[in-house]
N, C-alpha and C positions, 0 to 999 in steps of 0.2 A: 510410249514415250509419254502421252499424257496421263498414264497412270502414276508413271514416277512424279509427274509435276505436282498432280494431285496429292500425293501421299506427302511430300515435302511441304507443301501449303497447309496441309492437315497436321503434321508435325509442329511445324511453325505456328501455328494458331494456337496448339496444346500449351505449348510452351511458354509462348507469349500470355495464355489465359493464367496457367499456373504461377507465373511472375508477378502478374497483376493480381491474382488472387491471395498471395503470400506477400504483400507489399509493406507488411507491417502494421504495426496498433494506430489507431487512430484517436483524436481526444474523447470520442465516445466511448472507446474502449477502457480509455484510462479511469474516466468517470463511472464507468458501469461496474468496474473492480473497487474504487473507491466506495461507491455505494453499498457491495456486496460486504465489503471489510466494515463498514459503519453497521450493519445489521449484524455482522459475527460479533463486534464489540458488545452492541445492544443484547445480544440474547447470551453473551458472555461464553462464546465459543471460540475458544483458544486454537483449537486444531482447525477449525476453517480460518479465522484470522490468518495462523501461520502458513496456512496453501499458497498464498500470494505472496510470500518470499522466498528468495531463491534461498538454497540450503547454504550459502555463506554470506547470508545477508549479515549486515551490522547493524544496529541499533545505539544510537548515542544519544543520551538523555542529558542536558545541562540541568541540574538542580541546584539550587542556592547552596551556597558552602555548608551551611549548618545542616544541612541534609545529603551530604556526599559530594556534593561539586560534579564533575562531568562522572559519567558511568557509560562505559561502552559495554553492551552484551551482545551475544551470539544468538541464533536463531532459538537454541534450547533453553538456555537462562531466560530470555524473553518470553517466552512460553511459560517457563516455570513462575517466573514474577507475576504474568497474567490469573493463571490458575490460583495461587495464592491469595493474589488481592480478592479475586472474585469469589473466593471461598468464604470471604468474611462476612458476617452477619449483618451486612450492611445495603442500604439503598443506593444505586449508584446513577447519576446521571451523566448523560454524554452526547454534545452536540458539536457539530463540525459547521466551520462557517468560513467564508472568503476564499473560496478554493481556487487555486490560479492553476492552470495546467500549460506549460512550455513543451510543445513539440519538438524533438530533436528531428535531424535530417531523414528522411525515408522512412520514419514512423518506427528506428529501431532503438530509438531513447526519448525518454520524456522525463520532467520534472515538475512534481506538483507540490505546491505550498498550502497549508490552510492554518486555521487557527482553530483549536480545540478547547472546548470547555467541559470540565468535569467537576463533580462534585461528590463527596462520600458523606450519607448520612445515616447515622445510627442514634437510636432511639430519640427520633424526632428533632436530633440536632447535627446540623451540620460539622463535622469534624475537620473537613478537609476539602478545599475547593483550588482548581489550577486553571490555568489559561498556557497553553501551549503552542508557540509558534512552530511549525513542524515544516520540513522540507524533506519531499520522498523521491527518490531516484529509482526510475523504472527502466528496465529494459523489455525487448521483445524477446520472448524465447519459447521454442515449438508451439508457436503461434497464439500464445496469449502474453498479456502484460504481466511481468514480474519484478519485484521489489528488491534492489540489491542493499540500499539504506535508507534508514529513517534517521533522521537529525531533527531534535526536539529541544528547544528552550523553553524552560518550563517554569513559570512564574507561579509560586506555590502561596496560597491565603490560608493561614492558619485560624 
């Protein structure tokens, strides 16, 4: 009888531990992902950047009307746009400020917001600069944070 009791206690502890071990993402997990994404952007690694997005993620950019207005991209078209932009013979700067993270219940959802400053310089002259206010929706899937949507309101300065 003691054997069965000890076995049940051991199983109960294992189940409890596995529930605690996979309790969802933390704010630290989200910050780590955002830092890794920033490094991917700085190194112009579109494949690495895209690896943080869910396959069905949606990227919405609100551009000025003269630049096309609201643009909605899927992961493949976003990746193609990044590769095309980064292939230009230009110098790019990229800075992320004012990161705020709001965790959902049980660590299974989060929302992050930030302000991203970017410039594109060619032949020693800045040809474009932008300030984008971003909102990023994140879920916890397969043990890691994964982005389901990015919404960016872009203020472009030419």
